[in-house]
C-alpha positions in Angstrom: 15.5 137.1 3.3 15.5 138.2 -0.2 11.6 139.1 -0.4 12.2 141.5 2.4 14.7 143.3 0.5 12.7 143.4 -2.6 9.8 144.9 -0.4 12.1 147.7 0.8 12.8 148.3 -3.2 9.1 149.0 -3.4 9.5 151.9 -1.0 12.7 153.3 -2.4 12.8 154.8 -6.0 16.5 154.4 -6.2 16.1 150.7 -6.0 17.0 149.9 -9.5 13.6 148.4 -10.6 12.5 149.1 -13.8 9.6 151.0 -15.3 6.4 149.8 -14.1 7.8 147.9 -11.1 6.7 150.4 -8.7 3.6 149.6 -6.4 1.3 152.6 -5.7 -0.9 152.6 -2.6 -3.8 151.7 -4.9 -1.9 148.5 -6.4 -0.9 147.6 -2.9 -4.7 147.5 -1.9 -5.7 145.7 -4.8 -3.0 143.0 -4.3 -4.2 142.8 -0.6 -7.8 142.5 -2.0 -6.9 139.8 -4.3 -5.1 137.9 -1.6 -8.1 137.9 0.8 -10.4 137.0 -2.1 -7.9 134.0 -2.9 -8.0 133.0 0.7 -11.9 133.1 0.8 -12.4 131.1 -2.2 -9.9 128.5 -1.8 -10.0 127.9 2.0 -7.4 127.3 4.8 -6.8 123.8 6.1 -3.5 124.3 8.1 -3.0 120.4 8.9 -4.3 118.7 5.8 -2.6 116.6 3.2 1.3 117.2 2.9 1.1 119.1 6.1 1.2 115.7 7.8 4.8 115.5 6.3 6.1 119.0 7.1 4.6 120.3 10.2 5.9 117.6 12.5 9.3 119.0 11.9 8.3 122.3 13.0 6.7 120.9 16.0 9.6 118.9 16.8 11.9 121.9 16.7 9.7 123.8 18.9 9.2 120.8 21.2 12.0 118.4 21.0 10.2 115.7 23.3 7.6 115.1 20.7 7.8 112.1 18.3 10.0 109.8 20.2 9.0 106.9 17.8 9.0 106.8 13.8 10.0 110.5 13.3 12.2 109.5 10.4 9.2 109.5 8.1 9.0 113.2 8.4 12.3 114.1 9.3 13.8 112.8 6.0 12.0 115.6 4.4 12.8 118.1 7.0 16.5 117.4 6.6 16.5 118.7 3.1 14.8 121.9 3.8 14.9 125.0 6.1 11.2 125.2 6.1 10.8 123.7 9.6 13.6 126.2 11.0 12.1 129.1 9.1 8.7 128.6 10.8 10.0 127.5 14.1 12.1 130.6 14.2 9.1 133.0 13.4 7.2 131.4 16.3 10.2 131.9 18.8 10.8 135.6 17.4 7.4 136.7 17.5 6.1 134.7 20.4 3.0 133.9 18.4 1.2 130.6 18.8 2.1 128.1 15.9 -1.3 128.3 14.4 -1.5 131.9 14.1 2.1 131.9 12.6 0.9 129.2 9.9 -1.9 131.7 9.0 0.3 134.6 8.7 2.7 132.5 6.4 0.1 131.2 4.3 -1.4 134.8 3.7 2.1 136.1 3.0 2.9 133.2 0.4 -0.4 134.0 -1.5 0.6 137.8 -1.5 4.0 137.5 -2.4 3.2 134.9 -5.3 0.6 137.5 -6.7 3.2 140.4 -6.2 6.0 138.2 -8.0 3.1 137.6 -10.8 2.5 141.3 -10.9 6.1 142.1 -11.6 6.4 139.2 -14.3 3.3 140.4 -16.0 4.7 143.8 -16.3 7.9 142.5 -18.2 5.7 140.6 -20.6 2.7 143.0 -21.1 2.4 146.8 -21.8 -1.2 147.4 -21.1 -1.8 147.8 -17.3 -5.2 145.9 -17.4 -3.5 142.8 -18.5 -1.6 142.7 -15.3 -4.5 142.7 -13.3 -6.2 140.1 -15.5 -3.3 137.7 -15.2 -3.2 138.1 -11.4 -7.1 137.8 -11.1 -7.0 134.5 -13.0 -3.9 133.2 -10.9 -5.8 134.3 -7.8 -9.0 132.4 -8.9 -7.3 129.2 -9.9 -4.8 128.7 -6.9 -6.3 125.2 -6.1 -6.3 124.1 -9.8 -4.8 120.6 -10.1 -1.6 120.5 -12.2 -2.6 117.8 -14.5 -1.7 114.4 -12.8 1.0 115.4 -10.6 -1.2 115.6 -7.3 -0.4 119.4 -7.1 -2.2 122.5 -7.0 -0.9 126.0 -8.1 -0.9 126.9 -4.2 -1.7 124.6 -1.4 -4.5 125.5 1.3 -1.8 125.4 4.0 1.5 126.7 4.1 4.3 124.4 2.9 7.9 124.7 1.2 6.3 124.5 -2.1 4.3 127.6 -1.4 7.4 129.6 -0.4 9.3 128.2 -3.2 6.7 129.0 -5.9 6.8 132.8 -5.3 10.6 132.8 -5.1 10.6 131.0 -8.5 8.6 133.8 -10.2 10.9 136.5 -8.7 13.9 134.8 -10.0 12.3 134.6 -13.5 11.8 138.2 -13.5 15.4 138.9 -12.4 16.6 136.4 -15.3 14.6 138.6 -17.8 16.2 141.7 -16.5 19.7 140.1 -16.5 20.1 140.7 -12.8 21.7 137.2 -12.5 23.0 138.0 -8.7 19.3 138.7 -7.7 18.0 135.7 -9.6 20.8 133.6 -7.8 19.6 134.8 -4.4 16.1 133.8 -5.1 16.9 130.5 -6.5 19.0 129.9 -3.4 16.1 130.8 -1.2 13.5 128.5 -3.2 16.5 125.7 -2.9 16.4 126.0 0.8 12.7 125.6 0.9 12.0 123.1 -1.7 15.3 121.6 -3.6 13.3 119.7 -6.2 11.0 122.7 -7.2 14.2 125.0 -7.1 15.9 122.7 -9.6 13.1 122.9 -11.9 13.1 126.8 -11.8 16.8 126.8 -12.3 16.4 124.6 -15.5 14.0 127.1 -16.8 16.0 130.0 -15.9 19.0 128.5 -17.7 16.7 127.7 -20.5 15.8 131.4 -20.8 19.4 132.4 -21.0 20.4 129.7 -23.3 17.6 130.7 -26.0 18.9 134.3 -25.7 22.5 133.3 -26.1 23.0 130.1 -27.5 21.6 127.9 -30.3 18.1 126.5 -29.6 19.2 122.9 -30.0 21.5 123.3 -27.0 18.8 125.0 -25.0 16.7 122.0 -24.4 19.7 120.6 -22.5 19.4 123.1 -19.7 16.3 121.4 -18.7 18.2 118.2 -17.7 20.1 119.9 -15.1 18.3 118.4 -12.1 18.7 114.9 -13.2 21.1 111.9 -13.1 20.7 108.4 -14.1 20.1 105.4 -11.8 19.9 101.8 -13.0 19.1 100.3 -9.6 16.0 98.1 -9.7 13.7 99.1 -6.9 12.9 96.6 -4.0 9.6 95.0 -3.4 9.0 97.2 -0.5 9.7 100.3 -2.4 7.4 99.1 -5.1 4.6 98.6 -2.7 5.0 102.2 -1.4 4.9 103.4 -5.1 1.4 101.7 -5.6 0.1 104.5 -3.3 1.6 107.1 -5.7 0.8 106.0 -9.0 0.9 109.6 -10.3 4.8 109.3 -10.2 4.4 107.1 -13.1 3.0 108.5 -16.2 1.9 105.3 -17.8 -0.8 105.3 -14.9 -2.2 108.7 -15.9 -5.6 109.3 -17.4 -6.1 110.4 -20.9 -7.2 113.8 -19.6 -4.0 114.1 -17.5 -1.9 113.4 -20.4 -4.0 116.3 -22.1 -2.6 118.6 -19.2 1.0 117.8 -20.5 0.4 118.2 -24.2 -2.4 120.6 -24.2 -0.4 123.6 -23.3 2.1 123.3 -26.1 0.2 124.5 -29.1 -1.3 127.3 -26.8 1.9 128.6 -25.8 3.2 128.5 -29.2 0.2 130.5 -30.4 0.8 132.9 -27.8 4.4 133.1 -28.6 3.4 134.0 -32.3 1.0 136.6 -31.1 3.5 138.1 -28.7 6.0 138.4 -31.4 3.4 140.2 -33.7 2.9 142.5 -30.8 6.4 143.1 -30.3 6.3 141.6 -26.7 9.5 140.3 -26.5 9.6 138.9 -23.2 6.4 137.1 -23.5 7.5 135.5 -26.8 10.7 134.3 -25.0 9.1 132.9 -22.0 6.5 131.4 -23.8 8.7 129.6 -26.5 10.8 128.4 -23.6 7.9 126.9 -21.9 7.3 124.8 -25.0 10.8 123.4 -24.9 10.7 123.0 -21.2 7.4 120.9 -21.3 8.8 118.6 -24.1 12.0 117.9 -22.5 10.4 117.1 -18.9 7.8 115.0 -20.9 10.5 113.0 -22.4 12.3 112.7 -19.1 9.2 111.5 -17.5 8.7 108.7 -20.1 12.4 107.6 -19.8 12.1 107.3 -16.0 8.8 105.9 -15.7 8.6 103.2 -18.5 11.8 100.9 -17.9 11.6 98.8 -14.6 15.1 99.5 -13.9 14.4 103.3 -13.6 11.7 102.7 -11.4 13.3 104.3 -8.2 14.5 107.4 -10.3 10.7 108.1 -10.9 10.9 109.5 -7.4 12.3 112.6 -8.9 8.9 113.3 -10.4 10.2 115.2 -13.7 6.4 116.2 -14.4 6.3 118.0 -11.3 7.9 120.6 -13.6 4.6 121.2 -14.9 3.7 123.2 -11.7 5.8 126.1 -12.8 4.6 125.9 -16.4 0.9 126.2 -15.2 1.7 129.2 -13.0 3.2 131.0 -16.0 0.7 129.6 -18.2 -2.3 131.0 -16.3 -0.7 134.3 -15.7 0.0 134.8 -19.3 -3.4 133.5 -20.4 -5.1 135.8 -18.1 -3.0 138.6 -19.4 -4.0 137.6 -23.1 -7.6 137.5 -22.0 -7.4 141.1 -20.4 -5.9 142.6 -23.5 -7.8 141.0 -26.2 -11.3 139.8 -24.6 -11.9 141.5 -21.3 -10.7 144.8 -22.0 -12.4 147.7 -20.0 -15.9 146.0 -20.0 -16.9 145.1 -16.5 -19.7 142.7 -17.6 -16.9 140.5 -19.5 -14.8 140.5 -16.1 -18.0 139.4 -14.2 -19.0 136.8 -16.7 -15.4 135.2 -16.5 -14.9 135.4 -13.0 -17.9 134.9 -11.1 -18.4 131.3 -12.5 -14.8 130.6 -12.3 -14.6 131.5 -8.7 -17.9 129.9 -7.5 -16.7 126.7 -9.3 -13.4 126.6 -7.5 -15.1 127.5 -4.1 -17.6 124.7 -4.3 -14.8 122.2 -5.6 -13.0 123.1 -2.2 -16.2 122.5 -0.2 -16.6 119.1 -1.7 -13.0 118.3 -1.1 -13.2 119.4 2.6 -16.9 118.8 3.0 -16.7 118.0 6.9 -14.2 120.7 7.7 -14.5 124.4 8.1 -13.7 126.3 4.7 -11.4 128.5 6.7 -9.9 126.5 9.7 -9.0 129.8 11.9 -6.6 129.6 14.6 -8.7 128.6 17.8 -11.9 128.0 16.0 -13.8 125.0 17.3 -13.2 122.2 14.5 -16.4 120.6 13.0 -14.4 117.6 11.7 -15.1 114.4 14.3 -11.6 113.4 13.4 -9.9 116.7 14.2 -11.8 116.7 17.4 -10.4 113.2 18.4 -6.7 114.4 17.4 -7.1 117.6 19.5 -8.3 115.5 22.7 -5.3 113.4 22.1 -2.9 116.3 22.0 -4.3 117.6 25.3 -4.9 114.4 27.1 -2.3 111.7 26.4 1.4 111.2 27.2 3.9 112.9 24.9 5.6 109.6 24.6 2.6 107.7 23.7 2.6 105.5 20.6 -0.7 105.4 18.6 -2.0 103.1 15.9 -4.9 103.6 13.4 -6.2 102.6 10.1 -3.2 103.0 7.8 -5.5 104.3 5.2 -7.3 106.7 7.7 -6.7 109.7 5.3 -8.9 108.2 2.7 -11.9 107.4 5.1 -14.7 109.4 3.9 -15.4 112.5 6.2 -11.6 112.4 7.3 -10.9 115.3 4.9 -7.2 113.9 4.7 -6.5 115.8 8.3 -3.0 114.6 9.5 -2.8 112.8 12.7 1.0 113.7 13.6 0.3 117.3 12.5 -2.7 117.9 14.9 -2.2 115.4 17.7 1.6 115.8 17.9 1.9 112.2 19.0 4.0 109.2 17.6 2.1 106.9 15.3 2.9 103.5 13.3 3.6 104.4 9.7 0.5 104.9 7.6 -0.1 103.8 3.9 -0.8 107.4 2.5 1.7 110.0 3.5 4.5 107.9 4.9 4.7 106.0 1.6 5.5 109.4 0.0 8.4 109.7 2.3 9.3 106.5 1.2 9.0 107.0 -2.6 11.5 109.7 -2.1 13.7 108.0 0.4 14.0 104.4 -0.5 16.0 103.2 2.5 12.9 103.8 4.6 10.9 101.2 2.5 11.7 98.0 4.6 10.7 99.2 8.0 7.5 101.2 6.5 6.5 98.1 4.8 6.7 95.9 8.0 4.8 98.4 9.7 2.1 98.6 7.3 1.9 94.9 7.1 1.5 94.7 10.7 -1.7 96.8 10.4 -3.1 94.9 7.4 -6.7 93.9 8.0 -7.3 96.7 10.5 -11.1 96.9 10.0 -11.4 93.4 11.4 -8.8 93.6 14.3 -9.5 91.9 17.5 -7.9 92.1 20.8 -5.1 89.7 20.1 -4.0 92.0 17.2 -3.9 95.2 19.2 -1.8 93.3 21.9 0.4 92.1 19.0 1.2 95.8 18.0 1.8 96.6 21.6 4.3 93.8 22.0 6.1 94.5 18.7 6.1 98.1 18.3 5.2 99.6 22.0 1.8 100.9 20.9 -0.2 102.2 24.0 -3.2 103.8 22.2 -5.5 103.3 19.2 -7.9 105.2 17.2 -11.0 103.2 16.0 -14.1 104.1 14.1 -17.3 103.5 15.6 -18.8 101.1 17.2 -15.2 100.1 18.3 -14.3 96.8 19.9 -16.0 95.4 23.1 -13.3 95.1 26.0 -11.2 98.2 25.2 -10.9 101.1 27.4 -11.9 104.0 25.6 -11.8 107.3 27.5 -12.9 109.5 24.7 -15.3 109.1 21.7 -17.6 110.9 19.4 -20.2 109.9 16.9 -17.7 108.7 14.5 -14.2 108.0 16.3 -13.0 106.3 19.6 -9.6 106.6 21.5 -8.7 103.5 23.3 -6.0 102.7 25.7 -4.0 99.4 25.6 -2.9 97.9 28.9 
């Protein structure tokens, strides 16, 4: 993999890296310190949120007998990325438990993102302290929401986006150095992890090259590389799935989320002017390119979100391009603060970073209030839903088919913990994460809609409703909230949840 080659370059002074690219032992230790600090601030939740989409693909590769029913809702994503294959291969090669491998990959993705940012900062700033100010700001804001896109800078669990993110920054560094072969390798790696995020990076890299070589007016066209045109009006089932993902449609954003689109533009323009005055050419170029990048994708979002006939095209989510913009903007803003505000005054660093890190930590504790902040491998879960999901993994047949509230991820105290990812059992389609698969893959819409409709009114289900699910879909087990339903055989329960078997 390309990052292993670059790691070797750090140890080889004949690698061809430019001045300021070499890592000293002290700098490696500082990067490791920032990595550990970031993990402690932002937490670790290996089975939460989008892990419900990505991890079952890994688990099915390792254990093909899993998920005999409804696997299409996660395999649709798995077929577009080598992420499941990469994680599964690392487990087979190292013979480590999957939980341990996931933690190692998460720590590695944080470290490699910070290493990539360290290299990019060295291309844009000349003062060493600016590099560390930029890196510290990135590390402190890893779980900052990216406008209204439902993305973080880096998630609290390993997933394809995390791996594509550090590869994207390495690619940008190599484009600035005009090492286009290496940039292509990084982009290819990113594409095998997350094709959409790699497409955004490709367009930004093309924009950087165009702004150097071509007229600025042509450069904006580089941002349109990932997009095609579709005039197909979405189906009703697809429209229902899209209701759970309103952030795909810019007209549904709040005013402060719109500010997340337009707010960086004047700041980046001012940063570019300041960089030009300081003769920081790469910073000037990258900042100006981000302004064009932001404007073009903003226009693309308006085009695909507003007319009804483009509804299915909104699944390309052009405003997820903001993810790359935010990473770069935070890095550059940190560098600017380091050079112009923080300087060598320790108290200024403390005044900025202590409240910032504390606020990010408290935000994560609020978000995952009923789970451990760091869900270490082997640690006993504190979340009652996770307790139930783990019992199911250990005590139910591999071919069992489950049903539970299709909105279970939004139940207070559930903390968006994924059933498939933890329990490793088949389950009827849910309304939250499986609708995300539908939004990206419209052919799944009809089957998803049928299954979600079959579970409509879950909280008032009676015995005949459960038997209907058993007849129609082969459901053999259900997960209910307390107090459950009289007459069901429930071999396991805790203070919040019951696991019941259907006969």
